[in-house]
PDB file of the backbone (N, CA, C, O) and the ligand in Angstrom, with CONECT records:
HET     ZN  A 101       1
ATOM      1  N   MET A   1     -78.581 -13.088  94.336  1.00  0.00           N
ATOM      2  CA  MET A   1     -77.520 -12.112  94.668  1.00  0.00           C
ATOM      3  C   MET A   1     -76.282 -12.421  93.824  1.00  0.00           C
ATOM      4  O   MET A   1     -75.833 -13.564  93.735  1.00  0.00           O
ATOM      5  N   THR A   2     -75.769 -11.406  93.233  1.00  0.00           N
ATOM      6  CA  THR A   2     -74.568 -11.579  92.426  1.00  0.00           C
ATOM      7  C   THR A   2     -73.334 -11.180  93.228  1.00  0.00           C
ATOM      8  O   THR A   2     -73.222 -10.065  93.737  1.00  0.00           O
ATOM      9  N   GLU A   3     -72.424 -12.125  93.318  1.00  0.00           N
ATOM     10  CA  GLU A   3     -71.200 -11.841  94.067  1.00  0.00           C
ATOM     11  C   GLU A   3     -70.047 -11.613  93.095  1.00  0.00           C
ATOM     12  O   GLU A   3     -69.680 -12.497  92.322  1.00  0.00           O
ATOM     13  N   ILE A   4     -69.502 -10.443  93.150  1.00  0.00           N
ATOM     14  CA  ILE A   4     -68.373 -10.126  92.280  1.00  0.00           C
ATOM     15  C   ILE A   4     -67.077 -10.521  92.977  1.00  0.00           C
ATOM     16  O   ILE A   4     -66.729 -10.017  94.045  1.00  0.00           O
ATOM     17  N   ARG A   5     -66.377 -11.449  92.320  1.00  0.00           N
ATOM     18  CA  ARG A   5     -65.125 -11.906  92.932  1.00  0.00           C
ATOM     19  C   ARG A   5     -63.965 -11.093  92.371  1.00  0.00           C
ATOM     20  O   ARG A   5     -63.758 -11.007  91.160  1.00  0.00           O
ATOM     21  N   THR A   6     -63.251 -10.530  93.256  1.00  0.00           N
ATOM     22  CA  THR A   6     -62.106  -9.715  92.844  1.00  0.00           C
ATOM     23  C   THR A   6     -60.835 -10.277  93.462  1.00  0.00           C
ATOM     24  O   THR A   6     -60.874 -10.886  94.532  1.00  0.00           O
ATOM     25  N   PRO A   7     -59.716 -10.073  92.793  1.00  0.00           N
ATOM     26  CA  PRO A   7     -58.449 -10.559  93.332  1.00  0.00           C
ATOM     27  C   PRO A   7     -58.105  -9.831  94.624  1.00  0.00           C
ATOM     28  O   PRO A   7     -58.331  -8.626  94.737  1.00  0.00           O
ATOM     29  N   SER A   8     -57.566 -10.544  95.585  1.00  0.00           N
ATOM     30  CA  SER A   8     -57.223  -9.943  96.863  1.00  0.00           C
ATOM     31  C   SER A   8     -55.721  -9.851  97.056  1.00  0.00           C
ATOM     32  O   SER A   8     -55.234  -9.204  97.982  1.00  0.00           O
ATOM     33  N   GLU A   9     -54.999 -10.509  96.164  1.00  0.00           N
ATOM     34  CA  GLU A   9     -53.547 -10.462  96.251  1.00  0.00           C
ATOM     35  C   GLU A   9     -52.958 -10.370  94.850  1.00  0.00           C
ATOM     36  O   GLU A   9     -53.551 -10.835  93.877  1.00  0.00           O
ATOM     37  N   ARG A  10     -51.803  -9.773  94.772  1.00  0.00           N
ATOM     38  CA  ARG A  10     -51.120  -9.750  93.481  1.00  0.00           C
ATOM     39  C   ARG A  10     -49.621  -9.598  93.714  1.00  0.00           C
ATOM     40  O   ARG A  10     -49.176  -9.030  94.711  1.00  0.00           O
ATOM     41  N   GLU A  11     -48.861 -10.124  92.759  1.00  0.00           N
ATOM     42  CA  GLU A  11     -47.418 -10.069  92.892  1.00  0.00           C
ATOM     43  C   GLU A  11     -46.824  -9.668  91.557  1.00  0.00           C
ATOM     44  O   GLU A  11     -47.242 -10.164  90.511  1.00  0.00           O
ATOM     45  N   CYS A  12     -45.854  -8.774  91.591  1.00  0.00           N
ATOM     46  CA  CYS A  12     -45.206  -8.327  90.375  1.00  0.00           C
ATOM     47  C   CYS A  12     -44.215  -9.378  89.913  1.00  0.00           C
ATOM     48  O   CYS A  12     -43.375  -9.847  90.681  1.00  0.00           O
ATOM     49  N   THR A  13     -44.329  -9.740  88.631  1.00  0.00           N
ATOM     50  CA  THR A  13     -43.437 -10.764  88.094  1.00  0.00           C
ATOM     51  C   THR A  13     -42.052 -10.207  87.811  1.00  0.00           C
ATOM     52  O   THR A  13     -41.127 -10.960  87.508  1.00  0.00           O
ATOM     53  N   ARG A  14     -41.906  -8.897  87.906  1.00  0.00           N
ATOM     54  CA  ARG A  14     -40.618  -8.265  87.583  1.00  0.00           C
ATOM     55  C   ARG A  14     -39.790  -7.976  88.824  1.00  0.00           C
ATOM     56  O   ARG A  14     -38.605  -8.307  88.877  1.00  0.00           O
ATOM     57  N   CYS A  15     -40.415  -7.354  89.829  1.00  0.00           N
ATOM     58  CA  CYS A  15     -39.643  -6.952  91.004  1.00  0.00           C
ATOM     59  C   CYS A  15     -40.074  -7.696  92.266  1.00  0.00           C
ATOM     60  O   CYS A  15     -39.552  -7.436  93.350  1.00  0.00           O
ATOM     61  N   GLN A  16     -41.034  -8.627  92.126  1.00  0.00           N
ATOM     62  CA  GLN A  16     -41.498  -9.475  93.233  1.00  0.00           C
ATOM     63  C   GLN A  16     -42.238  -8.688  94.304  1.00  0.00           C
ATOM     64  O   GLN A  16     -42.424  -9.183  95.415  1.00  0.00           O
ATOM     65  N   ARG A  17     -42.666  -7.461  93.981  1.00  0.00           N
ATOM     66  CA  ARG A  17     -43.466  -6.703  94.933  1.00  0.00           C
ATOM     67  C   ARG A  17     -44.779  -7.451  95.166  1.00  0.00           C
ATOM     68  O   ARG A  17     -45.430  -7.897  94.222  1.00  0.00           O
ATOM     69  N   HIS A  18     -45.154  -7.578  96.437  1.00  0.00           N
ATOM     70  CA  HIS A  18     -46.360  -8.327  96.793  1.00  0.00           C
ATOM     71  C   HIS A  18     -47.344  -7.391  97.487  1.00  0.00           C
ATOM     72  O   HIS A  18     -47.022  -6.750  98.487  1.00  0.00           O
ATOM     73  N   GLU A  19     -48.534  -7.331  96.939  1.00  0.00           N
ATOM     74  CA  GLU A  19     -49.538  -6.443  97.519  1.00  0.00           C
ATOM     75  C   GLU A  19     -50.796  -7.210  97.881  1.00  0.00           C
ATOM     76  O   GLU A  19     -51.095  -8.264  97.319  1.00  0.00           O
ATOM     77  N   ARG A  20     -51.515  -6.656  98.826  1.00  0.00           N
ATOM     78  CA  ARG A  20     -52.771  -7.250  99.255  1.00  0.00           C
ATOM     79  C   ARG A  20     -53.833  -6.160  99.244  1.00  0.00           C
ATOM     80  O   ARG A  20     -53.568  -5.031  99.658  1.00  0.00           O
ATOM     81  N   TRP A  21     -55.032  -6.489  98.775  1.00  0.00           N
ATOM     82  CA  TRP A  21     -56.111  -5.514  98.704  1.00  0.00           C
ATOM     83  C   TRP A  21     -56.674  -5.244 100.098  1.00  0.00           C
ATOM     84  O   TRP A  21     -56.956  -6.164 100.866  1.00  0.00           O
ATOM     85  N   SER A  22     -56.830  -3.951 100.400  1.00  0.00           N
ATOM     86  CA  SER A  22     -57.408  -3.563 101.673  1.00  0.00           C
ATOM     87  C   SER A  22     -58.841  -3.099 101.458  1.00  0.00           C
ATOM     88  O   SER A  22     -59.077  -2.093 100.788  1.00  0.00           O
ATOM     89  N   ASP A  23     -59.791  -3.824 102.020  1.00  0.00           N
ATOM     90  CA  ASP A  23     -61.192  -3.435 101.881  1.00  0.00           C
ATOM     91  C   ASP A  23     -61.479  -2.128 102.621  1.00  0.00           C
ATOM     92  O   ASP A  23     -62.328  -1.339 102.206  1.00  0.00           O
ATOM     93  N   GLU A  24     -60.768  -1.917 103.710  1.00  0.00           N
ATOM     94  CA  GLU A  24     -60.980  -0.711 104.501  1.00  0.00           C
ATOM     95  C   GLU A  24     -60.528   0.529 103.739  1.00  0.00           C
ATOM     96  O   GLU A  24     -61.239   1.533 103.681  1.00  0.00           O
ATOM     97  N   ASP A  25     -59.356   0.444 103.168  1.00  0.00           N
ATOM     98  CA  ASP A  25     -58.782   1.601 102.476  1.00  0.00           C
ATOM     99  C   ASP A  25     -59.175   1.643 101.001  1.00  0.00           C
ATOM    100  O   ASP A  25     -59.031   2.669 100.335  1.00  0.00           O
ATOM    101  N   GLU A  26     -59.676   0.507 100.503  1.00  0.00           N
ATOM    102  CA  GLU A  26     -60.034   0.390  99.096  1.00  0.00           C
ATOM    103  C   GLU A  26     -58.862   0.727  98.182  1.00  0.00           C
ATOM    104  O   GLU A  26     -58.999   1.464  97.205  1.00  0.00           O
ATOM    105  N   GLN A  27     -57.726   0.175  98.522  1.00  0.00           N
ATOM    106  CA  GLN A  27     -56.536   0.334  97.698  1.00  0.00           C
ATOM    107  C   GLN A  27     -55.566  -0.804  97.997  1.00  0.00           C
ATOM    108  O   GLN A  27     -55.676  -1.504  99.003  1.00  0.00           O
ATOM    109  N   TRP A  28     -54.600  -0.960  97.067  1.00  0.00           N
ATOM    110  CA  TRP A  28     -53.592  -1.995  97.261  1.00  0.00           C
ATOM    111  C   TRP A  28     -52.568  -1.525  98.282  1.00  0.00           C
ATOM    112  O   TRP A  28     -52.130  -0.375  98.269  1.00  0.00           O
ATOM    113  N   ARG A  29     -52.204  -2.433  99.158  1.00  0.00           N
ATOM    114  CA  ARG A  29     -51.167  -2.139 100.132  1.00  0.00           C
ATOM    115  C   ARG A  29     -50.065  -3.185 100.034  1.00  0.00           C
ATOM    116  O   ARG A  29     -50.322  -4.354  99.743  1.00  0.00           O
ATOM    117  N   ILE A  30     -48.842  -2.747 100.280  1.00  0.00           N
ATOM    118  CA  ILE A  30     -47.713  -3.665 100.240  1.00  0.00           C
ATOM    119  C   ILE A  30     -47.849  -4.716 101.324  1.00  0.00           C
ATOM    120  O   ILE A  30     -48.067  -4.398 102.494  1.00  0.00           O
ATOM    121  N   ASP A  31     -47.718  -5.967 100.926  1.00  0.00           N
ATOM    122  CA  ASP A  31     -47.820  -7.065 101.870  1.00  0.00           C
ATOM    123  C   ASP A  31     -46.425  -7.544 102.221  1.00  0.00           C
ATOM    124  O   ASP A  31     -45.733  -8.128 101.387  1.00  0.00           O
ATOM    125  N   GLY A  32     -46.026  -7.305 103.418  1.00  0.00           N
ATOM    126  CA  GLY A  32     -44.693  -7.708 103.833  1.00  0.00           C
ATOM    127  C   GLY A  32     -43.720  -6.540 103.759  1.00  0.00           C
ATOM    128  O   GLY A  32     -44.121  -5.383 103.638  1.00  0.00           O
ATOM    129  N   ASP A  33     -42.445  -6.865 103.835  1.00  0.00           N
ATOM    130  CA  ASP A  33     -41.410  -5.846 103.878  1.00  0.00           C
ATOM    131  C   ASP A  33     -40.885  -5.481 102.495  1.00  0.00           C
ATOM    132  O   ASP A  33     -40.254  -4.440 102.312  1.00  0.00           O
ATOM    133  N   GLU A  34     -41.154  -6.349 101.527  1.00  0.00           N
ATOM    134  CA  GLU A  34     -40.586  -6.150 100.205  1.00  0.00           C
ATOM    135  C   GLU A  34     -41.447  -5.210  99.373  1.00  0.00           C
ATOM    136  O   GLU A  34     -42.541  -5.574  98.942  1.00  0.00           O
ATOM    137  N   ALA A  35     -40.949  -4.004  99.153  1.00  0.00           N
ATOM    138  CA  ALA A  35     -41.705  -3.013  98.391  1.00  0.00           C
ATOM    139  C   ALA A  35     -41.395  -3.095  96.915  1.00  0.00           C
ATOM    140  O   ALA A  35     -42.064  -2.459  96.102  1.00  0.00           O
ATOM    141  N   GLY A  36     -40.381  -3.879  96.558  1.00  0.00           N
ATOM    142  CA  GLY A  36     -40.014  -4.011  95.156  1.00  0.00           C
ATOM    143  C   GLY A  36     -39.285  -2.775  94.667  1.00  0.00           C
ATOM    144  O   GLY A  36     -38.762  -1.979  95.446  1.00  0.00           O
ATOM    145  N   ASP A  37     -39.270  -2.644  93.363  1.00  0.00           N
ATOM    146  CA  ASP A  37     -38.575  -1.531  92.727  1.00  0.00           C
ATOM    147  C   ASP A  37     -39.578  -0.417  92.442  1.00  0.00           C
ATOM    148  O   ASP A  37     -40.536  -0.601  91.691  1.00  0.00           O
ATOM    149  N   VAL A  38     -39.340   0.746  93.058  1.00  0.00           N
ATOM    150  CA  VAL A  38     -40.292   1.853  92.903  1.00  0.00           C
ATOM    151  C   VAL A  38     -40.338   2.359  91.467  1.00  0.00           C
ATOM    152  O   VAL A  38     -41.296   3.017  91.062  1.00  0.00           O
ATOM    153  N   HIS A  39     -39.297   2.048  90.701  1.00  0.00           N
ATOM    154  CA  HIS A  39     -39.245   2.490  89.306  1.00  0.00           C
ATOM    155  C   HIS A  39     -39.780   1.425  88.353  1.00  0.00           C
ATOM    156  O   HIS A  39     -39.837   1.626  87.140  1.00  0.00           O
ATOM    157  N   CYS A  40     -40.169   0.292  88.927  1.00  0.00           N
ATOM    158  CA  CYS A  40     -40.636  -0.816  88.115  1.00  0.00           C
ATOM    159  C   CYS A  40     -42.001  -0.504  87.501  1.00  0.00           C
ATOM    160  O   CYS A  40     -42.878   0.065  88.152  1.00  0.00           O
ATOM    161  N   VAL A  41     -42.159  -0.886  86.246  1.00  0.00           N
ATOM    162  CA  VAL A  41     -43.489  -0.855  85.632  1.00  0.00           C
ATOM    163  C   VAL A  41     -44.113  -2.212  85.927  1.00  0.00           C
ATOM    164  O   VAL A  41     -43.956  -3.175  85.176  1.00  0.00           O
ATOM    165  N   HIS A  42     -44.826  -2.252  87.045  1.00  0.00           N
ATOM    166  CA  HIS A  42     -45.263  -3.531  87.590  1.00  0.00           C
ATOM    167  C   HIS A  42     -46.097  -4.357  86.606  1.00  0.00           C
ATOM    168  O   HIS A  42     -46.999  -3.861  85.931  1.00  0.00           O
ATOM    169  N   ASP A  43     -45.749  -5.622  86.567  1.00  0.00           N
ATOM    170  CA  ASP A  43     -46.485  -6.564  85.745  1.00  0.00           C
ATOM    171  C   ASP A  43     -47.111  -7.571  86.705  1.00  0.00           C
ATOM    172  O   ASP A  43     -46.463  -8.524  87.137  1.00  0.00           O
ATOM    173  N   TRP A  44     -48.381  -7.343  87.031  1.00  0.00           N
ATOM    174  CA  TRP A  44     -49.005  -8.089  88.121  1.00  0.00           C
ATOM    175  C   TRP A  44     -49.435  -9.491  87.724  1.00  0.00           C
ATOM    176  O   TRP A  44     -50.091  -9.708  86.705  1.00  0.00           O
ATOM    177  N   ASP A  45     -49.040 -10.424  88.563  1.00  0.00           N
ATOM    178  CA  ASP A  45     -49.489 -11.794  88.416  1.00  0.00           C
ATOM    179  C   ASP A  45     -50.489 -12.025  89.544  1.00  0.00           C
ATOM    180  O   ASP A  45     -50.112 -12.314  90.680  1.00  0.00           O
ATOM    181  N   VAL A  46     -51.755 -11.894  89.213  1.00  0.00           N
ATOM    182  CA  VAL A  46     -52.798 -11.963  90.234  1.00  0.00           C
ATOM    183  C   VAL A  46     -52.939 -13.379  90.777  1.00  0.00           C
ATOM    184  O   VAL A  46     -52.991 -14.351  90.024  1.00  0.00           O
ATOM    185  N   THR A  47     -52.997 -13.468  92.081  1.00  0.00           N
ATOM    186  CA  THR A  47     -53.145 -14.758  92.734  1.00  0.00           C
ATOM    187  C   THR A  47     -54.608 -15.190  92.756  1.00  0.00           C
ATOM    188  O   THR A  47     -55.491 -14.394  93.076  1.00  0.00           O
ATOM    189  N   GLY A  48     -54.855 -16.417  92.426  1.00  0.00           N
ATOM    190  CA  GLY A  48     -56.201 -16.950  92.482  1.00  0.00           C
ATOM    191  C   GLY A  48     -57.006 -16.646  91.239  1.00  0.00           C
ATOM    192  O   GLY A  48     -56.524 -15.998  90.309  1.00  0.00           O
ATOM    193  N   THR A  49     -58.233 -17.119  91.234  1.00  0.00           N
ATOM    194  CA  THR A  49     -59.102 -16.916  90.088  1.00  0.00           C
ATOM    195  C   THR A  49     -60.156 -15.871  90.414  1.00  0.00           C
ATOM    196  O   THR A  49     -60.601 -15.740  91.554  1.00  0.00           O
ATOM    197  N   PHE A  50     -60.533 -15.148  89.403  1.00  0.00           N
ATOM    198  CA  PHE A  50     -61.565 -14.138  89.601  1.00  0.00           C
ATOM    199  C   PHE A  50     -62.246 -13.868  88.268  1.00  0.00           C
ATOM    200  O   PHE A  50     -61.738 -14.237  87.210  1.00  0.00           O
ATOM    201  N   THR A  51     -63.374 -13.235  88.333  1.00  0.00           N
ATOM    202  CA  THR A  51     -64.133 -12.921  87.138  1.00  0.00           C
ATOM    203  C   THR A  51     -64.169 -11.411  86.926  1.00  0.00           C
ATOM    204  O   THR A  51     -64.595 -10.651  87.796  1.00  0.00           O
ATOM    205  N   THR A  52     -63.723 -11.011  85.778  1.00  0.00           N
ATOM    206  CA  THR A  52     -63.799  -9.590  85.470  1.00  0.00           C
ATOM    207  C   THR A  52     -65.192  -9.268  84.937  1.00  0.00           C
ATOM    208  O   THR A  52     -65.805 -10.062  84.223  1.00  0.00           O
ATOM    209  N   VAL A  53     -65.662  -8.108  85.294  1.00  0.00           N
ATOM    210  CA  VAL A  53     -66.997  -7.695  84.876  1.00  0.00           C
ATOM    211  C   VAL A  53     -66.881  -6.647  83.771  1.00  0.00           C
ATOM    212  O   VAL A  53     -66.433  -5.528  84.024  1.00  0.00           O
ATOM    213  N   PRO A  54     -67.282  -7.002  82.549  1.00  0.00           N
ATOM    214  CA  PRO A  54     -67.201  -6.040  81.444  1.00  0.00           C
ATOM    215  C   PRO A  54     -68.002  -4.781  81.746  1.00  0.00           C
ATOM    216  O   PRO A  54     -69.146  -4.847  82.196  1.00  0.00           O
ATOM    217  N   GLY A  55     -67.391  -3.649  81.493  1.00  0.00           N
ATOM    218  CA  GLY A  55     -68.093  -2.390  81.715  1.00  0.00           C
ATOM    219  C   GLY A  55     -67.911  -1.836  83.113  1.00  0.00           C
ATOM    220  O   GLY A  55     -68.311  -0.708  83.400  1.00  0.00           O
ATOM    221  N   ASP A  56     -67.305  -2.635  83.986  1.00  0.00           N
ATOM    222  CA  ASP A  56     -67.114  -2.168  85.345  1.00  0.00           C
ATOM    223  C   ASP A  56     -65.782  -1.432  85.459  1.00  0.00           C
ATOM    224  O   ASP A  56     -64.893  -1.822  86.216  1.00  0.00           O
ATOM    225  N   ALA A  57     -65.677  -0.372  84.692  1.00  0.00           N
ATOM    226  CA  ALA A  57     -64.445   0.393  84.671  1.00  0.00           C
ATOM    227  C   ALA A  57     -64.284   1.196  85.957  1.00  0.00           C
ATOM    228  O   ALA A  57     -65.255   1.736  86.487  1.00  0.00           O
ATOM    229  N   PRO A  58     -63.043   1.271  86.458  1.00  0.00           N
ATOM    230  CA  PRO A  58     -62.804   1.963  87.719  1.00  0.00           C
ATOM    231  C   PRO A  58     -63.084   3.464  87.633  1.00  0.00           C
ATOM    232  O   PRO A  58     -63.301   4.116  88.655  1.00  0.00           O
ATOM    233  N   ASP A  59     -63.078   3.995  86.453  1.00  0.00           N
ATOM    234  CA  ASP A  59     -63.287   5.442  86.325  1.00  0.00           C
ATOM    235  C   ASP A  59     -64.762   5.775  86.093  1.00  0.00           C
ATOM    236  O   ASP A  59     -65.127   6.927  85.861  1.00  0.00           O
ATOM    237  N   HIS A  60     -65.603   4.734  86.163  1.00  0.00           N
ATOM    238  CA  HIS A  60     -67.034   4.954  85.943  1.00  0.00           C
ATOM    239  C   HIS A  60     -67.672   5.553  87.191  1.00  0.00           C
ATOM    240  O   HIS A  60     -67.563   5.001  88.286  1.00  0.00           O
ATOM    241  N   GLU A  61     -68.331   6.677  87.011  1.00  0.00           N
ATOM    242  CA  GLU A  61     -69.015   7.305  88.120  1.00  0.00           C
ATOM    243  C   GLU A  61     -70.511   7.105  87.969  1.00  0.00           C
ATOM    244  O   GLU A  61     -71.096   7.542  86.978  1.00  0.00           O
ATOM    245  N   ALA A  62     -71.132   6.458  88.928  1.00  0.00           N
ATOM    246  CA  ALA A  62     -72.573   6.187  88.830  1.00  0.00           C
ATOM    247  C   ALA A  62     -73.391   7.462  89.089  1.00  0.00           C
ATOM    248  O   ALA A  62     -74.621   7.425  89.048  1.00  0.00           O
TER     249      ALA A  62
HETATM  250 ZN    ZN A 101     -42.727  -4.452  89.848  1.00  0.00          ZN2+
END
């Protein structure tokens, strides 16, 4: 069985916005009260280690 490890948390290095991945909603949600700068071009510093899968583009429709 191949387990794909994906980041579950990320933080913007510019505005300190902190998000956590929601498996239920399948989208990033703001973690905590700090939403950061809505005009920020977020530069995510992903927490933890993970392996990216080449070819596993999010816009790929099976
Ligand atoms: Zn930001």
